[in-house]
C-alpha positions, 0 to 999 in steps of 0.5 A: 500500500505504501508503494502505491501511495508513493508512486501516485504521489510521484506521478502527481508531482511529475504532472505538476512540474510538467505543467509548470515548465510549459508556462515558463517559456512564454516568448513564442512570438517576438514583438515589434520594433519599439521606441526606447522612450515608451519602455516602462519595464524590461525583464531578462529571464534566463534560458530554461532547458525547454526554451530555445533562447533567453526571454526578453520581456518589455513593458511599453506604455503608449497613450492609445494602447496603454500598457502592453507586454512584448517579447523581443528577439535577443539576437536583433541589433535593436534589442542589444542596443535597448539592453545597453540603453536600459542598463545605463538609464537604470544606473543613472537612477531614473 
């Protein structure tokens, strides 16, 4: 009986972990070109075993659309420039 309970518990844990892994990689589509002045927040998430590349999630604010989140392609030159600009901007204390 203990062996059956342990096996069911292990199966339940494996199912929970499998469903959580799919949620972590949420950048399947890459976002549009962005203006640096519209950036509110920038998050860089590390590469997970089930994601092909690191996730760069940017929160933008515009008058028309309000706040929106987009994923950016980490290999594009514009994204690399944005990361450098954002780090400098954060260091200045803004």
